[in-house]
N, C-alpha and C positions, 0 to 999 in steps of 0.2 A: 438945839444942842448947847449953844453957849449959855442959855438961861437955866436949863434943867439938867444938863449933863447927859450921861449915858447910863445904861443898865436897865433895870426893870421898869421903873416909873415912867421914863420917857417912852418906853415901848408900849406900855398900856395907854398912855395919852395918844400916841400915834395911831394905835388901833382904834380907839374910840373916835378920834377925829375922822378917820378914814371911813368908818361904817355909818357915820351920821348922814352923809349925802344920800345913799340909796333909801334909807328909811324915811327921811324928810321928803324927798322928791316923790316917792311912791305914795306916801300919805297925802301929799298935796294933790297929786294927779288923781288918786282915788276919790278924794272928797269933791274935787271940782268937776269930775266927770259923772256925777250923779245926775240922773235924768231931770231936766228942769220941770217937767210935769209932776214928778214926785215931790219936788220941793214946793211947787205951787199948791199942790193938794194938801201938803202938810201945813202950809201957812193958812189955807182956807179953813182947815179944821180948827185952827187956833193954837197950834203949837208954837212955843217960844223958839228962839234961834238955837238954844242949847238942846231942846227936845228934838228939833229937826235934825241936828247933827247926830244926836244919840240914837234916834229911832229910825231915821231915814238915810242919813249920810253914811254913818259907819257900817251898818250891815251891808250896804251895797258896795262899800269901798274895801271890805275885808280881803277879797282876793288880791287886789292890787297891793294893799298894805302888807299882806303876808308874803307876796312875791318879793317885795323890797326887804322885808325882815329876814327871809330865808337867804336871799342873796347876801345881805350884810353879814349874817352869821358865817356863811361859807367864806366870804371875803376876809372876815376877821381871822378865821382859821389859817388861811393862806398867808395873810399879812403877818401873822405871828411867827411864821417861819422866817420871814425877812427881817424881823426885829432882832434876830440873832446877830445881825451885822453890827448893831449898836450895843451889843452886850445883853440883849434880852434873854438869852439862854433858850432852854427848851429844846424841842426836836430840831429846830433850825440849826442849832450849833452842831448837832450830830451830822446833819446833811452837809453843812459847809465844811466841817472837818473831814468828812469822807471825800468831798470834792477836791479839797486841797491835797489830800494824801493819796488820791486815786484808790480809795478803799470802798469797794462796792458794798461790802457788808454794812458799813456805817451809813452809807447813802440809803440803802434799803431799810435799815433799822429806824431811820428817821422818817423816810418817805411813806412807808406802809401805814404807820399809825396816823399820819396826817391825812392820808386818803381815807382811812377807816373813820376818822373823826368827821371828815367832810360828808361821807355817805350817811353816817349816823345823824348829823345835823339836818341833812336834806330829808331823810326819812322822818325824823321827829317833827320837824316843822310842817311837813306835809300832813302828818297825822293830826297835829294840833289844828291846822287850818281846816281839815275835813271835819273835825269834831266841832269847831266853833261855827262853821258856816252851815252846818246841817240843822242848827237849832232854829 
């Protein structure tokens, strides 16, 4: 905060930094848990390292990568609510305003869309994952 202040830009930076870990970690886990026999077979066929990753590693790592991406998207949605505390605005400001004023209507007006967005993200990423992994 001393470097970039408060409001929208630091909120976006905080959200981006927060969602990087699950995406990178799940991608790493997915790629390094590919069956060694599959990698050995790909090398024996004569594939380059890039081709092994492209044709053997990624298709087998998709489920783990998508689990991390889906989790990161839902995490970004929930973290966006918290960024209202540093002036990020959005639905979080309605929720916190309702909490400070004991106004249930404001709390619900901010919370229900956040829940709806989280459900939509989960459904959308599940559909995209199913579409990509069935090819």
